[in-house]
N, CA, C and O atoms as CSV, one atom per row, in Angstrom:
chain,resi,resn,atom,element,x,y,z
A,1,UNK,N,N,-243.142,-52.099,69.106
A,1,UNK,CA,C,-242.351,-53.119,68.485
A,1,UNK,C,C,-241.084,-52.516,67.907
A,1,UNK,O,O,-241.136,-51.666,67.018
A,2,UNK,N,N,-239.999,-52.943,68.395
A,2,UNK,CA,C,-238.715,-52.463,67.898
A,2,UNK,C,C,-238.171,-53.450,66.879
A,2,UNK,O,O,-238.297,-54.665,67.029
A,3,UNK,N,N,-237.569,-52.898,65.850
A,3,UNK,CA,C,-236.945,-53.766,64.850
A,3,UNK,C,C,-235.464,-53.438,64.784
A,3,UNK,O,O,-235.055,-52.287,64.934
A,4,UNK,N,N,-234.694,-54.448,64.563
A,4,UNK,CA,C,-233.259,-54.249,64.390
A,4,UNK,C,C,-232.982,-54.071,62.904
A,4,UNK,O,O,-233.187,-54.980,62.100
A,5,UNK,N,N,-232.525,-52.914,62.572
A,5,UNK,CA,C,-232.216,-52.632,61.171
A,5,UNK,C,C,-230.730,-52.332,61.071
A,5,UNK,O,O,-230.194,-51.458,61.751
A,6,UNK,N,N,-230.088,-53.092,60.195
A,6,UNK,CA,C,-228.668,-52.847,59.967
A,6,UNK,C,C,-228.516,-51.980,58.731
A,6,UNK,O,O,-229.108,-52.256,57.687
A,7,UNK,N,N,-227.738,-50.958,58.854
A,7,UNK,CA,C,-227.482,-50.076,57.713
A,7,UNK,C,C,-226.202,-50.509,57.020
A,7,UNK,O,O,-225.177,-50.758,57.655
A,8,UNK,N,N,-226.288,-50.590,55.719
A,8,UNK,CA,C,-225.094,-50.929,54.953
A,8,UNK,C,C,-224.269,-49.666,54.765
A,8,UNK,O,O,-224.813,-48.572,54.621
A,9,UNK,N,N,-222.954,-49.828,54.767
A,9,UNK,CA,C,-222.113,-48.642,54.555
A,9,UNK,C,C,-222.390,-48.037,53.175
A,9,UNK,O,O,-222.599,-48.752,52.195
A,10,UNK,N,N,-222.386,-46.731,53.127
A,10,UNK,CA,C,-222.635,-46.014,51.878
A,10,UNK,C,C,-221.304,-45.838,51.148
A,10,UNK,O,O,-220.316,-45.384,51.724
A,11,UNK,N,N,-221.305,-46.208,49.865
A,11,UNK,CA,C,-220.100,-46.007,49.058
A,11,UNK,C,C,-220.059,-44.564,48.580
A,11,UNK,O,O,-221.055,-44.025,48.096
A,12,UNK,N,N,-218.922,-43.965,48.720
A,12,UNK,CA,C,-218.769,-42.603,48.225
A,12,UNK,C,C,-218.240,-42.656,46.796
A,12,UNK,O,O,-217.259,-43.338,46.501
A,13,UNK,N,N,-218.895,-41.942,45.948
A,13,UNK,CA,C,-218.484,-41.874,44.556
A,13,UNK,C,C,-217.849,-40.514,44.311
A,13,UNK,O,O,-218.444,-39.469,44.575
A,14,UNK,N,N,-216.640,-40.558,43.805
A,14,UNK,CA,C,-215.962,-39.309,43.461
A,14,UNK,C,C,-216.294,-38.950,42.022
A,14,UNK,O,O,-216.049,-39.728,41.099
A,15,UNK,N,N,-216.840,-37.791,41.850
A,15,UNK,CA,C,-217.156,-37.321,40.510
A,15,UNK,C,C,-216.024,-36.444,40.001
A,15,UNK,O,O,-215.458,-35.632,40.733
A,16,UNK,N,N,-215.719,-36.629,38.749
A,16,UNK,CA,C,-214.675,-35.819,38.135
A,16,UNK,C,C,-215.252,-35.110,36.918
A,16,UNK,O,O,-216.106,-35.647,36.212
A,17,UNK,N,N,-214.778,-33.923,36.693
A,17,UNK,CA,C,-215.167,-33.211,35.480
A,17,UNK,C,C,-214.519,-33.905,34.288
A,17,UNK,O,O,-213.429,-34.462,34.418
A,18,UNK,N,N,-215.171,-33.880,33.136
A,18,UNK,CA,C,-214.559,-34.509,31.958
A,18,UNK,C,C,-213.306,-33.744,31.541
A,18,UNK,O,O,-213.201,-32.535,31.744
A,19,UNK,N,N,-212.374,-34.465,30.964
A,19,UNK,CA,C,-211.162,-33.823,30.467
A,19,UNK,C,C,-211.533,-32.895,29.322
A,19,UNK,O,O,-212.496,-33.132,28.593
A,20,UNK,N,N,-210.756,-31.845,29.181
A,20,UNK,CA,C,-210.984,-30.856,28.123
A,20,UNK,C,C,-209.881,-30.986,27.068
A,20,UNK,O,O,-208.753,-31.380,27.363
A,21,UNK,N,N,-210.242,-30.646,25.850
A,21,UNK,CA,C,-209.321,-30.757,24.728
A,21,UNK,C,C,-209.299,-29.458,23.935
A,21,UNK,O,O,-210.341,-28.868,23.651
A,22,UNK,N,N,-208.098,-29.026,23.584
A,22,UNK,CA,C,-207.917,-27.835,22.760
A,22,UNK,C,C,-207.997,-28.259,21.291
A,22,UNK,O,O,-207.408,-29.263,20.891
A,23,UNK,N,N,-208.724,-27.489,20.506
A,23,UNK,CA,C,-208.816,-27.756,19.072
A,23,UNK,C,C,-208.045,-26.658,18.340
A,23,UNK,O,O,-208.262,-25.468,18.567
A,24,UNK,N,N,-207.144,-27.083,17.463
A,24,UNK,CA,C,-206.303,-26.169,16.698
A,24,UNK,C,C,-206.555,-26.334,15.206
A,24,UNK,O,O,-206.886,-27.424,14.740
A,25,UNK,N,N,-206.396,-25.250,14.467
A,25,UNK,CA,C,-206.328,-25.304,13.006
A,25,UNK,C,C,-204.857,-25.132,12.653
A,25,UNK,O,O,-204.159,-24.303,13.238
A,26,UNK,N,N,-204.391,-25.929,11.682
A,26,UNK,CA,C,-202.989,-25.924,11.284
A,26,UNK,C,C,-202.796,-25.160,9.977
A,26,UNK,O,O,-203.663,-25.174,9.103
A,27,UNK,N,N,-201.668,-24.504,9.856
A,27,UNK,CA,C,-201.342,-23.720,8.669
A,27,UNK,C,C,-200.944,-24.633,7.512
A,27,UNK,O,O,-200.342,-25.688,7.708
A,28,UNK,N,N,-201.291,-24.206,6.321
A,28,UNK,CA,C,-200.789,-24.845,5.099
A,28,UNK,C,C,-200.630,-23.749,4.050
A,28,UNK,O,O,-201.067,-22.616,4.250
A,29,UNK,N,N,-200.009,-24.095,2.946
A,29,UNK,CA,C,-199.730,-23.089,1.913
A,29,UNK,C,C,-200.818,-22.990,0.849
A,29,UNK,O,O,-200.654,-22.256,-0.126
A,30,UNK,N,N,-201.919,-23.710,1.015
A,30,UNK,CA,C,-202.925,-23.781,-0.046
A,30,UNK,C,C,-204.307,-23.244,0.346
A,30,UNK,O,O,-205.023,-22.712,-0.502
A,31,UNK,N,N,-204.679,-23.376,1.600
A,31,UNK,CA,C,-206.012,-22.953,2.031
A,31,UNK,C,C,-206.066,-21.432,2.112
A,31,UNK,O,O,-205.175,-20.799,2.680
A,32,UNK,N,N,-207.104,-20.858,1.548
A,32,UNK,CA,C,-207.220,-19.392,1.548
A,32,UNK,C,C,-207.558,-18.881,2.949
A,32,UNK,O,O,-208.175,-19.574,3.757
A,33,UNK,N,N,-207.139,-17.667,3.198
A,33,UNK,CA,C,-207.420,-17.040,4.490
A,33,UNK,C,C,-208.923,-16.842,4.677
A,33,UNK,O,O,-209.441,-16.993,5.784
A,34,UNK,N,N,-209.615,-16.505,3.598
A,34,UNK,CA,C,-211.072,-16.335,3.667
A,34,UNK,C,C,-211.770,-17.628,4.076
A,34,UNK,O,O,-212.735,-17.607,4.840
A,35,UNK,N,N,-211.274,-18.757,3.559
A,35,UNK,CA,C,-211.883,-20.040,3.911
A,35,UNK,C,C,-211.669,-20.349,5.387
A,35,UNK,O,O,-212.578,-20.846,6.052
A,36,UNK,N,N,-210.482,-20.060,5.903
A,36,UNK,CA,C,-210.196,-20.292,7.325
A,36,UNK,C,C,-211.130,-19.439,8.189
A,36,UNK,O,O,-211.672,-19.928,9.181
A,37,UNK,N,N,-211.318,-18.196,7.827
A,37,UNK,CA,C,-212.238,-17.314,8.560
A,37,UNK,C,C,-213.655,-17.893,8.525
A,37,UNK,O,O,-214.353,-17.899,9.539
A,38,UNK,N,N,-214.071,-18.375,7.366
A,38,UNK,CA,C,-215.409,-18.980,7.240
A,38,UNK,C,C,-215.547,-20.212,8.137
A,38,UNK,O,O,-216.573,-20.385,8.794
A,39,UNK,N,N,-214.540,-21.051,8.169
A,39,UNK,CA,C,-214.556,-22.240,9.035
A,39,UNK,C,C,-214.695,-21.832,10.495
A,39,UNK,O,O,-215.488,-22.414,11.235
A,40,UNK,N,N,-213.937,-20.848,10.900
A,40,UNK,CA,C,-213.984,-20.394,12.295
A,40,UNK,C,C,-215.349,-19.817,12.652
A,40,UNK,O,O,-215.828,-19.994,13.772
A,41,UNK,N,N,-215.962,-19.139,11.718
A,41,UNK,CA,C,-217.280,-18.545,11.988
A,41,UNK,C,C,-218.387,-19.602,11.983
A,41,UNK,O,O,-219.291,-19.550,12.818
A,42,UNK,N,N,-218.327,-20.555,11.056
A,42,UNK,CA,C,-219.427,-21.518,10.930
A,42,UNK,C,C,-219.295,-22.712,11.870
A,42,UNK,O,O,-220.292,-23.158,12.436
A,43,UNK,N,N,-218.106,-23.228,12.043
A,43,UNK,CA,C,-217.932,-24.425,12.878
A,43,UNK,C,C,-217.693,-24.069,14.337
A,43,UNK,O,O,-218.197,-24.738,15.238
A,44,UNK,N,N,-216.919,-23.011,14.565
A,44,UNK,CA,C,-216.557,-22.656,15.945
A,44,UNK,C,C,-217.358,-21.475,16.488
A,44,UNK,O,O,-217.178,-21.072,17.637
A,45,UNK,N,N,-218.242,-20.923,15.660
A,45,UNK,CA,C,-219.142,-19.830,16.065
A,45,UNK,C,C,-218.391,-18.617,16.613
A,45,UNK,O,O,-218.792,-18.010,17.606
A,46,UNK,N,N,-217.300,-18.288,15.942
A,46,UNK,CA,C,-216.522,-17.101,16.302
A,46,UNK,C,C,-217.047,-15.900,15.529
A,46,UNK,O,O,-217.608,-16.044,14.443
A,47,UNK,N,N,-216.859,-14.720,16.098
A,47,UNK,CA,C,-217.221,-13.496,15.372
A,47,UNK,C,C,-216.211,-13.292,14.242
A,47,UNK,O,O,-215.169,-13.945,14.193
A,48,UNK,N,N,-216.542,-12.378,13.344
A,48,UNK,CA,C,-215.631,-12.092,12.239
A,48,UNK,C,C,-214.274,-11.615,12.767
A,48,UNK,O,O,-213.227,-12.030,12.270
A,49,UNK,N,N,-214.301,-10.746,13.769
A,49,UNK,CA,C,-213.061,-10.203,14.328
A,49,UNK,C,C,-212.227,-11.306,14.992
A,49,UNK,O,O,-211.014,-11.370,14.795
A,50,UNK,N,N,-212.876,-12.170,15.777
A,50,UNK,CA,C,-212.163,-13.287,16.419
A,50,UNK,C,C,-211.590,-14.225,15.356
A,50,UNK,O,O,-210.462,-14.703,15.477
A,51,UNK,N,N,-212.377,-14.479,14.322
A,51,UNK,CA,C,-211.947,-15.385,13.252
A,51,UNK,C,C,-210.724,-14.848,12.526
A,51,UNK,O,O,-209.797,-15.599,12.226
A,52,UNK,N,N,-210.721,-13.555,12.246
A,52,UNK,CA,C,-209.555,-12.950,11.590
A,52,UNK,C,C,-208.307,-13.040,12.475
A,52,UNK,O,O,-207.211,-13.320,11.990
A,53,UNK,N,N,-208.489,-12.799,13.778
A,53,UNK,CA,C,-207.350,-12.857,14.703
A,53,UNK,C,C,-206.781,-14.278,14.774
A,53,UNK,O,O,-205.563,-14.460,14.767
A,54,UNK,N,N,-207.644,-15.264,14.840
A,54,UNK,CA,C,-207.177,-16.655,14.885
A,54,UNK,C,C,-206.526,-17.049,13.565
A,54,UNK,O,O,-205.502,-17.732,13.555
A,55,UNK,N,N,-207.120,-16.619,12.448
A,55,UNK,CA,C,-206.544,-16.910,11.136
A,55,UNK,C,C,-205.132,-16.332,11.018
A,55,UNK,O,O,-204.243,-16.986,10.474
A,56,UNK,N,N,-204.919,-15.122,11.519
A,56,UNK,CA,C,-203.580,-14.522,11.481
A,56,UNK,C,C,-202.612,-15.272,12.391
A,56,UNK,O,O,-201.431,-15.407,12.072
A,57,UNK,N,N,-203.115,-15.758,13.520
A,57,UNK,CA,C,-202.285,-16.576,14.409
A,57,UNK,C,C,-201.857,-17.868,13.696
A,57,UNK,O,O,-200.703,-18.286,13.792
A,58,UNK,N,N,-202.786,-18.482,12.992
A,58,UNK,CA,C,-202.478,-19.693,12.220
A,58,UNK,C,C,-201.415,-19.363,11.174
A,58,UNK,O,O,-200.452,-20.111,11.005
A,59,UNK,N,N,-201.587,-18.261,10.484
A,59,UNK,CA,C,-200.656,-17.856,9.425
A,59,UNK,C,C,-199.255,-17.579,9.968
A,59,UNK,O,O,-198.264,-17.954,9.342
A,60,UNK,N,N,-199.167,-16.930,11.122
A,60,UNK,CA,C,-197.873,-16.529,11.679
A,60,UNK,C,C,-197.207,-17.610,12.529
A,60,UNK,O,O,-195.983,-17.740,12.519
A,61,UNK,N,N,-198.006,-18.383,13.263
A,61,UNK,CA,C,-197.444,-19.344,14.225
A,61,UNK,C,C,-197.687,-20.802,13.844
A,61,UNK,O,O,-197.397,-21.707,14.628
A,62,UNK,N,N,-198.210,-21.028,12.662
A,62,UNK,CA,C,-198.471,-22.362,12.108
A,62,UNK,C,C,-199.640,-23.106,12.723
A,62,UNK,O,O,-199.979,-24.197,12.262
A,63,UNK,N,N,-200.268,-22.550,13.751
A,63,UNK,CA,C,-201.505,-23.123,14.274
A,63,UNK,C,C,-202.197,-22.091,15.150
A,63,UNK,O,O,-201.566,-21.184,15.693
A,64,UNK,N,N,-203.503,-22.250,15.272
A,64,UNK,CA,C,-204.275,-21.317,16.082
A,64,UNK,C,C,-205.319,-22.055,16.892
A,64,UNK,O,O,-205.949,-22.996,16.409
A,65,UNK,N,N,-205.496,-21.621,18.122
A,65,UNK,CA,C,-206.464,-22.239,19.026
A,65,UNK,C,C,-207.873,-21.782,18.658
A,65,UNK,O,O,-208.164,-20.587,18.608
A,66,UNK,N,N,-208.737,-22.759,18.403
A,66,UNK,CA,C,-210.125,-22.468,18.017
A,66,UNK,C,C,-211.077,-22.547,19.194
A,66,UNK,O,O,-212.114,-21.882,19.196
A,67,UNK,N,N,-210.741,-23.352,20.199
A,67,UNK,CA,C,-211.614,-23.503,21.354
A,67,UNK,C,C,-211.206,-24.692,22.195
A,67,UNK,O,O,-210.340,-25.478,21.808
A,68,UNK,N,N,-211.845,-24.816,23.361
A,68,UNK,CA,C,-211.586,-25.912,24.293
A,68,UNK,C,C,-212.923,-26.603,24.565
A,68,UNK,O,O,-213.906,-25.956,24.930
A,69,UNK,N,N,-212.944,-27.915,24.384
A,69,UNK,CA,C,-214.190,-28.670,24.440
A,69,UNK,C,C,-213.970,-30.024,25.121
A,69,UNK,O,O,-212.835,-30.445,25.344
A,70,UNK,N,N,-215.075,-30.692,25.446
A,70,UNK,CA,C,-214.977,-32.074,25.905
A,70,UNK,C,C,-214.522,-32.923,24.717
A,70,UNK,O,O,-214.567,-32.479,23.570
A,71,UNK,N,N,-214.087,-34.145,25.007
A,71,UNK,CA,C,-213.507,-35.012,23.972
A,71,UNK,C,C,-214.428,-35.191,22.769
A,71,UNK,O,O,-213.997,-35.020,21.629
A,72,UNK,N,N,-215.673,-35.528,23.011
A,72,UNK,CA,C,-216.601,-35.813,21.918
A,72,UNK,C,C,-216.853,-34.583,21.048
A,72,UNK,O,O,-216.903,-34.681,19.822
A,73,UNK,N,N,-217.007,-33.445,21.681
A,73,UNK,CA,C,-217.249,-32.217,20.914
A,73,UNK,C,C,-215.999,-31.825,20.141
A,73,UNK,O,O,-216.094,-31.437,18.976
A,74,UNK,N,N,-214.833,-31.920,20.764
A,74,UNK,CA,C,-213.575,-31.594,20.083
A,74,UNK,C,C,-213.376,-32.501,18.871
A,74,UNK,O,O,-212.992,-32.037,17.798
A,75,UNK,N,N,-213.636,-33.772,19.046
A,75,UNK,CA,C,-213.491,-34.737,17.955
A,75,UNK,C,C,-214.444,-34.399,16.800
A,75,UNK,O,O,-214.074,-34.490,15.629
A,76,UNK,N,N,-215.651,-34.015,17.144
A,76,UNK,CA,C,-216.634,-33.633,16.120
A,76,UNK,C,C,-216.186,-32.386,15.369
A,76,UNK,O,O,-216.305,-32.321,14.146
A,77,UNK,N,N,-215.672,-31.399,16.093
A,77,UNK,CA,C,-215.204,-30.160,15.454
A,77,UNK,C,C,-214.072,-30.459,14.463
A,77,UNK,O,O,-214.060,-29.931,13.351
A,78,UNK,N,N,-213.130,-31.304,14.868
A,78,UNK,CA,C,-212.015,-31.674,13.990
A,78,UNK,C,C,-212.556,-32.335,12.719
A,78,UNK,O,O,-212.131,-31.999,11.614
A,79,UNK,N,N,-213.482,-33.264,12.875
A,79,UNK,CA,C,-214.064,-33.947,11.717
A,79,UNK,C,C,-214.831,-32.969,10.818
A,79,UNK,O,O,-214.782,-33.090,9.594
A,80,UNK,N,N,-215.538,-32.004,11.413
A,80,UNK,CA,C,-216.278,-31.010,10.619
A,80,UNK,C,C,-215.323,-30.145,9.799
A,80,UNK,O,O,-215.597,-29.841,8.637
A,81,UNK,N,N,-214.202,-29.749,10.405
A,81,UNK,CA,C,-213.199,-28.952,9.671
A,81,UNK,C,C,-212.686,-29.752,8.480
A,81,UNK,O,O,-212.627,-29.237,7.363
A,82,UNK,N,N,-212.315,-31.011,8.715
A,82,UNK,CA,C,-211.763,-31.837,7.642
A,82,UNK,C,C,-212.785,-32.045,6.516
A,82,UNK,O,O,-212.428,-31.993,5.339
A,83,UNK,N,N,-214.029,-32.274,6.870
A,83,UNK,CA,C,-215.071,-32.489,5.853
A,83,UNK,C,C,-215.312,-31.221,5.038
A,83,UNK,O,O,-215.371,-31.265,3.809
A,84,UNK,N,N,-215.450,-30.094,5.728
A,84,UNK,CA,C,-215.705,-28.825,5.021
A,84,UNK,C,C,-214.532,-28.496,4.094
A,84,UNK,O,O,-214.739,-28.047,2.967
A,85,UNK,N,N,-213.306,-28.717,4.566
A,85,UNK,CA,C,-212.122,-28.438,3.747
A,85,UNK,C,C,-212.074,-29.377,2.540
A,85,UNK,O,O,-211.839,-28.938,1.414
A,86,UNK,N,N,-212.294,-30.641,2.775
A,86,UNK,CA,C,-212.259,-31.621,1.684
A,86,UNK,C,C,-213.343,-31.301,0.638
A,86,UNK,O,O,-213.085,-31.336,-0.565
A,87,UNK,N,N,-214.557,-30.989,1.118
A,87,UNK,CA,C,-215.660,-30.661,0.205
A,87,UNK,C,C,-215.376,-29.409,-0.621
A,87,UNK,O,O,-215.917,-29.247,-1.714
A,88,UNK,N,N,-214.524,-28.522,-0.095
A,88,UNK,CA,C,-214.195,-27.264,-0.781
A,88,UNK,C,C,-212.870,-27.346,-1.529
A,88,UNK,O,O,-212.446,-26.370,-2.149
A,89,UNK,N,N,-212.212,-28.506,-1.476
A,89,UNK,CA,C,-210.962,-28.692,-2.216
A,89,UNK,C,C,-209.727,-28.130,-1.542
A,89,UNK,O,O,-208.732,-27.844,-2.208
A,90,UNK,N,N,-209.776,-27.968,-0.228
A,90,UNK,CA,C,-208.624,-27.458,0.517
A,90,UNK,C,C,-208.038,-28.560,1.412
A,90,UNK,O,O,-208.763,-29.446,1.864
A,91,UNK,N,N,-206.718,-28.500,1.666
A,91,UNK,CA,C,-206.083,-29.502,2.526
A,91,UNK,C,C,-206.033,-29.096,4.004
A,91,UNK,O,O,-205.217,-29.634,4.754
A,92,UNK,N,N,-206.875,-28.172,4.434
A,92,UNK,CA,C,-206.851,-27.661,5.805
A,92,UNK,C,C,-206.993,-28.796,6.810
A,92,UNK,O,O,-207.839,-29.676,6.649
A,93,UNK,N,N,-206.165,-28.769,7.841
A,93,UNK,CA,C,-206.186,-29.790,8.890
A,93,UNK,C,C,-206.448,-29.146,10.239
A,93,UNK,O,O,-206.163,-27.969,10.464
A,94,UNK,N,N,-206.997,-29.953,11.120
A,94,UNK,CA,C,-207.293,-29.540,12.487
A,94,UNK,C,C,-206.867,-30.672,13.416
A,94,UNK,O,O,-206.936,-31.845,13.050
A,95,UNK,N,N,-206.431,-30.316,14.611
A,95,UNK,CA,C,-206.028,-31.327,15.589
A,95,UNK,C,C,-206.618,-30.978,16.948
A,95,UNK,O,O,-207.118,-29.875,17.171
A,96,UNK,N,N,-206.541,-31.960,17.852
A,96,UNK,CA,C,-206.971,-31.717,19.230
A,96,UNK,C,C,-205.909,-32.263,20.171
A,96,UNK,O,O,-205.270,-33.277,19.893
A,97,UNK,N,N,-205.735,-31.564,21.297
A,97,UNK,CA,C,-204.761,-31.960,22.310
A,97,UNK,C,C,-205.418,-31.853,23.672
A,97,UNK,O,O,-206.201,-30.937,23.926
A,98,UNK,N,N,-205.095,-32.797,24.548
A,98,UNK,CA,C,-205.637,-32.730,25.898
A,98,UNK,C,C,-205.091,-31.491,26.600
A,98,UNK,O,O,-203.910,-31.162,26.487
A,99,UNK,N,N,-205.966,-30.823,27.318
A,99,UNK,CA,C,-205.570,-29.585,28.013
A,99,UNK,C,C,-204.717,-29.906,29.218
A,99,UNK,O,O,-204.288,-28.998,29.930
């Protein structure tokens, strides 16, 4: 017994990698260098040496790259920096930019 089976065309789905975002810490005249190093170590999981290098970049160039993440993670990191700074009485700011 033969059956006639019609196959429907298969739709091709193009998958794309999620966009990446750079997270920066911005320089200010009030936040201590030690606090910036602590933020980099606790929120961004940088080593002490990496944290010091980024902190000096922030100090000299007005901002320093902390990492590159997907949108949701980058947004969370920015919010964590702002909360930790606010809770500690510092005006430290962080931003994110699409890569």
